[in-house]
PyMOL commands that place a pseudoatom at each C-alpha (Angstrom):
pseudoatom trace, name=CA, resn=UNK, resi=1, chain=A, elem=C, hetatm=0, pos=[43.389, 21.815, 56.861]
pseudoatom trace, name=CA, resn=UNK, resi=2, chain=A, elem=C, hetatm=0, pos=[45.106, 19.458, 54.458]
pseudoatom trace, name=CA, resn=UNK, resi=3, chain=A, elem=C, hetatm=0, pos=[43.569, 16.241, 53.282]
pseudoatom trace, name=CA, resn=UNK, resi=4, chain=A, elem=C, hetatm=0, pos=[44.895, 12.956, 51.972]
pseudoatom trace, name=CA, resn=UNK, resi=5, chain=A, elem=C, hetatm=0, pos=[43.216, 10.951, 49.264]
pseudoatom trace, name=CA, resn=UNK, resi=6, chain=A, elem=C, hetatm=0, pos=[43.283, 7.187, 48.793]
pseudoatom trace, name=CA, resn=UNK, resi=7, chain=A, elem=C, hetatm=0, pos=[41.512, 4.378, 47.008]
pseudoatom trace, name=CA, resn=UNK, resi=8, chain=A, elem=C, hetatm=0, pos=[42.584, 4.965, 43.438]
pseudoatom trace, name=CA, resn=UNK, resi=9, chain=A, elem=C, hetatm=0, pos=[43.790, 2.250, 41.112]
pseudoatom trace, name=CA, resn=UNK, resi=10, chain=A, elem=C, hetatm=0, pos=[43.399, 0.526, 37.785]
pseudoatom trace, name=CA, resn=UNK, resi=11, chain=A, elem=C, hetatm=0, pos=[39.900, -0.564, 36.816]
pseudoatom trace, name=CA, resn=UNK, resi=12, chain=A, elem=C, hetatm=0, pos=[38.238, -1.737, 33.644]
pseudoatom trace, name=CA, resn=UNK, resi=13, chain=A, elem=C, hetatm=0, pos=[35.553, 0.344, 31.947]
pseudoatom trace, name=CA, resn=UNK, resi=14, chain=A, elem=C, hetatm=0, pos=[32.264, -0.201, 33.693]
pseudoatom trace, name=CA, resn=UNK, resi=15, chain=A, elem=C, hetatm=0, pos=[33.966, -0.937, 36.982]
pseudoatom trace, name=CA, resn=UNK, resi=16, chain=A, elem=C, hetatm=0, pos=[33.796, 0.879, 40.293]
pseudoatom trace, name=CA, resn=UNK, resi=17, chain=A, elem=C, hetatm=0, pos=[36.125, 2.488, 42.785]
pseudoatom trace, name=CA, resn=UNK, resi=18, chain=A, elem=C, hetatm=0, pos=[35.586, 4.262, 46.075]
pseudoatom trace, name=CA, resn=UNK, resi=19, chain=A, elem=C, hetatm=0, pos=[37.931, 7.081, 46.925]
pseudoatom trace, name=CA, resn=UNK, resi=20, chain=A, elem=C, hetatm=0, pos=[38.461, 8.259, 50.487]
pseudoatom trace, name=CA, resn=UNK, resi=21, chain=A, elem=C, hetatm=0, pos=[39.427, 11.655, 51.862]
pseudoatom trace, name=CA, resn=UNK, resi=22, chain=A, elem=C, hetatm=0, pos=[40.657, 12.233, 55.414]
pseudoatom trace, name=CA, resn=UNK, resi=23, chain=A, elem=C, hetatm=0, pos=[42.292, 15.118, 57.253]
pseudoatom trace, name=CA, resn=UNK, resi=24, chain=A, elem=C, hetatm=0, pos=[46.053, 14.842, 57.768]
pseudoatom trace, name=CA, resn=UNK, resi=25, chain=A, elem=C, hetatm=0, pos=[46.431, 16.902, 60.948]
pseudoatom trace, name=CA, resn=UNK, resi=26, chain=A, elem=C, hetatm=0, pos=[42.879, 17.640, 61.964]
pseudoatom trace, name=CA, resn=UNK, resi=27, chain=A, elem=C, hetatm=0, pos=[40.058, 15.134, 61.568]
pseudoatom trace, name=CA, resn=UNK, resi=28, chain=A, elem=C, hetatm=0, pos=[37.599, 15.937, 58.851]
pseudoatom trace, name=CA, resn=UNK, resi=29, chain=A, elem=C, hetatm=0, pos=[34.555, 17.005, 60.827]
pseudoatom trace, name=CA, resn=UNK, resi=30, chain=A, elem=C, hetatm=0, pos=[32.020, 17.542, 58.090]
pseudoatom trace, name=CA, resn=UNK, resi=31, chain=A, elem=C, hetatm=0, pos=[31.563, 21.219, 58.899]
pseudoatom trace, name=CA, resn=UNK, resi=32, chain=A, elem=C, hetatm=0, pos=[33.150, 22.530, 55.737]
pseudoatom trace, name=CA, resn=UNK, resi=33, chain=A, elem=C, hetatm=0, pos=[32.073, 22.548, 52.135]
pseudoatom trace, name=CA, resn=UNK, resi=34, chain=A, elem=C, hetatm=0, pos=[34.209, 19.869, 50.529]
pseudoatom trace, name=CA, resn=UNK, resi=35, chain=A, elem=C, hetatm=0, pos=[35.072, 19.301, 46.916]
pseudoatom trace, name=CA, resn=UNK, resi=36, chain=A, elem=C, hetatm=0, pos=[36.541, 16.648, 44.658]
pseudoatom trace, name=CA, resn=UNK, resi=37, chain=A, elem=C, hetatm=0, pos=[38.632, 17.594, 41.662]
pseudoatom trace, name=CA, resn=UNK, resi=38, chain=A, elem=C, hetatm=0, pos=[40.514, 15.624, 39.065]
pseudoatom trace, name=CA, resn=UNK, resi=39, chain=A, elem=C, hetatm=0, pos=[43.274, 16.169, 36.570]
pseudoatom trace, name=CA, resn=UNK, resi=40, chain=A, elem=C, hetatm=0, pos=[43.520, 14.040, 33.473]
pseudoatom trace, name=CA, resn=UNK, resi=41, chain=A, elem=C, hetatm=0, pos=[46.910, 13.545, 31.814]
pseudoatom trace, name=CA, resn=UNK, resi=42, chain=A, elem=C, hetatm=0, pos=[47.829, 16.664, 29.878]
pseudoatom trace, name=CA, resn=UNK, resi=43, chain=A, elem=C, hetatm=0, pos=[44.686, 18.466, 30.953]
pseudoatom trace, name=CA, resn=UNK, resi=44, chain=A, elem=C, hetatm=0, pos=[43.859, 21.200, 33.418]
pseudoatom trace, name=CA, resn=UNK, resi=45, chain=A, elem=C, hetatm=0, pos=[42.497, 20.282, 36.806]
pseudoatom trace, name=CA, resn=UNK, resi=46, chain=A, elem=C, hetatm=0, pos=[38.691, 20.308, 36.916]
pseudoatom trace, name=CA, resn=UNK, resi=47, chain=A, elem=C, hetatm=0, pos=[36.074, 20.341, 39.635]
pseudoatom trace, name=CA, resn=UNK, resi=48, chain=A, elem=C, hetatm=0, pos=[34.064, 17.130, 39.900]
pseudoatom trace, name=CA, resn=UNK, resi=49, chain=A, elem=C, hetatm=0, pos=[31.752, 17.339, 42.897]
pseudoatom trace, name=CA, resn=UNK, resi=50, chain=A, elem=C, hetatm=0, pos=[30.834, 19.313, 46.003]
pseudoatom trace, name=CA, resn=UNK, resi=51, chain=A, elem=C, hetatm=0, pos=[29.477, 18.117, 49.344]
pseudoatom trace, name=CA, resn=UNK, resi=52, chain=A, elem=C, hetatm=0, pos=[27.787, 20.599, 51.644]
pseudoatom trace, name=CA, resn=UNK, resi=53, chain=A, elem=C, hetatm=0, pos=[27.697, 20.127, 55.440]
pseudoatom trace, name=CA, resn=UNK, resi=54, chain=A, elem=C, hetatm=0, pos=[23.970, 19.531, 55.262]
pseudoatom trace, name=CA, resn=UNK, resi=55, chain=A, elem=C, hetatm=0, pos=[24.468, 16.674, 52.816]
pseudoatom trace, name=CA, resn=UNK, resi=56, chain=A, elem=C, hetatm=0, pos=[23.641, 18.476, 49.615]
pseudoatom trace, name=CA, resn=UNK, resi=57, chain=A, elem=C, hetatm=0, pos=[25.701, 17.522, 46.595]
pseudoatom trace, name=CA, resn=UNK, resi=58, chain=A, elem=C, hetatm=0, pos=[26.482, 18.845, 43.147]
pseudoatom trace, name=CA, resn=UNK, resi=59, chain=A, elem=C, hetatm=0, pos=[28.302, 17.162, 40.262]
pseudoatom trace, name=CA, resn=UNK, resi=60, chain=A, elem=C, hetatm=0, pos=[29.615, 17.998, 36.861]
pseudoatom trace, name=CA, resn=UNK, resi=61, chain=A, elem=C, hetatm=0, pos=[27.269, 16.618, 34.186]
pseudoatom trace, name=CA, resn=UNK, resi=62, chain=A, elem=C, hetatm=0, pos=[29.884, 14.109, 33.007]
pseudoatom trace, name=CA, resn=UNK, resi=63, chain=A, elem=C, hetatm=0, pos=[29.692, 12.174, 36.285]
pseudoatom trace, name=CA, resn=UNK, resi=64, chain=A, elem=C, hetatm=0, pos=[26.085, 12.875, 37.318]
pseudoatom trace, name=CA, resn=UNK, resi=65, chain=A, elem=C, hetatm=0, pos=[24.335, 9.600, 38.056]
pseudoatom trace, name=CA, resn=UNK, resi=66, chain=A, elem=C, hetatm=0, pos=[27.601, 7.637, 38.215]
pseudoatom trace, name=CA, resn=UNK, resi=67, chain=A, elem=C, hetatm=0, pos=[29.489, 9.301, 41.063]
pseudoatom trace, name=CA, resn=UNK, resi=68, chain=A, elem=C, hetatm=0, pos=[28.253, 9.822, 44.610]
pseudoatom trace, name=CA, resn=UNK, resi=69, chain=A, elem=C, hetatm=0, pos=[29.975, 11.906, 47.260]
pseudoatom trace, name=CA, resn=UNK, resi=70, chain=A, elem=C, hetatm=0, pos=[29.169, 11.151, 50.875]
pseudoatom trace, name=CA, resn=UNK, resi=71, chain=A, elem=C, hetatm=0, pos=[30.467, 11.432, 54.407]
pseudoatom trace, name=CA, resn=UNK, resi=72, chain=A, elem=C, hetatm=0, pos=[30.929, 8.920, 57.199]
pseudoatom trace, name=CA, resn=UNK, resi=73, chain=A, elem=C, hetatm=0, pos=[30.547, 11.032, 60.318]
pseudoatom trace, name=CA, resn=UNK, resi=74, chain=A, elem=C, hetatm=0, pos=[31.723, 8.320, 62.651]
pseudoatom trace, name=CA, resn=UNK, resi=75, chain=A, elem=C, hetatm=0, pos=[34.952, 7.783, 60.752]
pseudoatom trace, name=CA, resn=UNK, resi=76, chain=A, elem=C, hetatm=0, pos=[35.535, 11.417, 59.692]
pseudoatom trace, name=CA, resn=UNK, resi=77, chain=A, elem=C, hetatm=0, pos=[35.947, 10.309, 56.091]
pseudoatom trace, name=CA, resn=UNK, resi=78, chain=A, elem=C, hetatm=0, pos=[34.515, 11.702, 52.889]
pseudoatom trace, name=CA, resn=UNK, resi=79, chain=A, elem=C, hetatm=0, pos=[34.003, 9.284, 50.025]
pseudoatom trace, name=CA, resn=UNK, resi=80, chain=A, elem=C, hetatm=0, pos=[33.627, 9.495, 46.286]
pseudoatom trace, name=CA, resn=UNK, resi=81, chain=A, elem=C, hetatm=0, pos=[31.895, 6.381, 45.011]
pseudoatom trace, name=CA, resn=UNK, resi=82, chain=A, elem=C, hetatm=0, pos=[32.535, 6.043, 41.301]
pseudoatom trace, name=CA, resn=UNK, resi=83, chain=A, elem=C, hetatm=0, pos=[30.456, 3.571, 39.309]
pseudoatom trace, name=CA, resn=UNK, resi=84, chain=A, elem=C, hetatm=0, pos=[30.310, 2.705, 35.630]
pseudoatom trace, name=CA, resn=UNK, resi=85, chain=A, elem=C, hetatm=0, pos=[33.739, 4.203, 35.150]
pseudoatom trace, name=CA, resn=UNK, resi=86, chain=A, elem=C, hetatm=0, pos=[34.798, 5.342, 31.712]
pseudoatom trace, name=CA, resn=UNK, resi=87, chain=A, elem=C, hetatm=0, pos=[38.266, 5.861, 30.208]
pseudoatom trace, name=CA, resn=UNK, resi=88, chain=A, elem=C, hetatm=0, pos=[37.673, 9.604, 30.307]
pseudoatom trace, name=CA, resn=UNK, resi=89, chain=A, elem=C, hetatm=0, pos=[37.446, 9.385, 34.095]
pseudoatom trace, name=CA, resn=UNK, resi=90, chain=A, elem=C, hetatm=0, pos=[41.163, 8.608, 34.172]
pseudoatom trace, name=CA, resn=UNK, resi=91, chain=A, elem=C, hetatm=0, pos=[43.166, 11.114, 36.179]
pseudoatom trace, name=CA, resn=UNK, resi=92, chain=A, elem=C, hetatm=0, pos=[44.466, 12.074, 39.581]
pseudoatom trace, name=CA, resn=UNK, resi=93, chain=A, elem=C, hetatm=0, pos=[41.684, 12.820, 42.048]
pseudoatom trace, name=CA, resn=UNK, resi=94, chain=A, elem=C, hetatm=0, pos=[41.979, 15.387, 44.828]
pseudoatom trace, name=CA, resn=UNK, resi=95, chain=A, elem=C, hetatm=0, pos=[39.813, 16.446, 47.740]
pseudoatom trace, name=CA, resn=UNK, resi=96, chain=A, elem=C, hetatm=0, pos=[39.964, 19.762, 49.546]
pseudoatom trace, name=CA, resn=UNK, resi=97, chain=A, elem=C, hetatm=0, pos=[37.820, 22.376, 51.206]
pseudoatom trace, name=CA, resn=UNK, resi=98, chain=A, elem=C, hetatm=0, pos=[35.984, 24.720, 48.901]
pseudoatom trace, name=CA, resn=UNK, resi=99, chain=A, elem=C, hetatm=0, pos=[38.112, 27.786, 48.293]
pseudoatom trace, name=CA, resn=UNK, resi=100, chain=A, elem=C, hetatm=0, pos=[41.291, 26.175, 49.616]
pseudoatom trace, name=CA, resn=UNK, resi=101, chain=A, elem=C, hetatm=0, pos=[44.521, 26.193, 47.656]
pseudoatom trace, name=CA, resn=UNK, resi=102, chain=A, elem=C, hetatm=0, pos=[46.131, 23.430, 49.728]
pseudoatom trace, name=CA, resn=UNK, resi=103, chain=A, elem=C, hetatm=0, pos=[46.250, 20.480, 47.385]
pseudoatom trace, name=CA, resn=UNK, resi=104, chain=A, elem=C, hetatm=0, pos=[47.244, 17.020, 48.544]
pseudoatom trace, name=CA, resn=UNK, resi=105, chain=A, elem=C, hetatm=0, pos=[49.073, 14.370, 46.563]
pseudoatom trace, name=CA, resn=UNK, resi=106, chain=A, elem=C, hetatm=0, pos=[45.889, 13.031, 45.052]
pseudoatom trace, name=CA, resn=UNK, resi=107, chain=A, elem=C, hetatm=0, pos=[45.089, 9.437, 44.216]
pseudoatom trace, name=CA, resn=UNK, resi=108, chain=A, elem=C, hetatm=0, pos=[45.451, 8.168, 40.636]
pseudoatom trace, name=CA, resn=UNK, resi=109, chain=A, elem=C, hetatm=0, pos=[42.584, 6.490, 38.831]
pseudoatom trace, name=CA, resn=UNK, resi=110, chain=A, elem=C, hetatm=0, pos=[43.133, 4.655, 35.572]
pseudoatom trace, name=CA, resn=UNK, resi=111, chain=A, elem=C, hetatm=0, pos=[40.219, 3.264, 33.601]
pseudoatom trace, name=CA, resn=UNK, resi=112, chain=A, elem=C, hetatm=0, pos=[41.445, 0.963, 30.866]
pseudoatom trace, name=CA, resn=UNK, resi=113, chain=A, elem=C, hetatm=0, pos=[40.835, -2.491, 29.400]
for i in range(1, 113): cmd.bond("trace and resi %d" % i, "trace and resi %d" % (i + 1))
show_as sticks, trace
zoom trace
């Protein structure tokens, strides 16, 4: 299953954004372990967060307490709520199933004054 990300943009430090992740051909049904990743300019792609079907979550320490991953079952959408954004959060954000190698286009996030 391939997913499409949206919701990125330009935001000032301390601001918030909510990213969305939906299936492109098959609706996201919440039955898979889902992940968010990001790639900063000139850097390798890194894992950011995981959402388990039961609702459990895990985050990298750099975003713990600021980012929240969740799922809207009615809309078949996974979200990444990002609060208190910092310049180092700048990058392209991707969502995909755990273990998948099918990357979407991602959605760019820029945190700058």
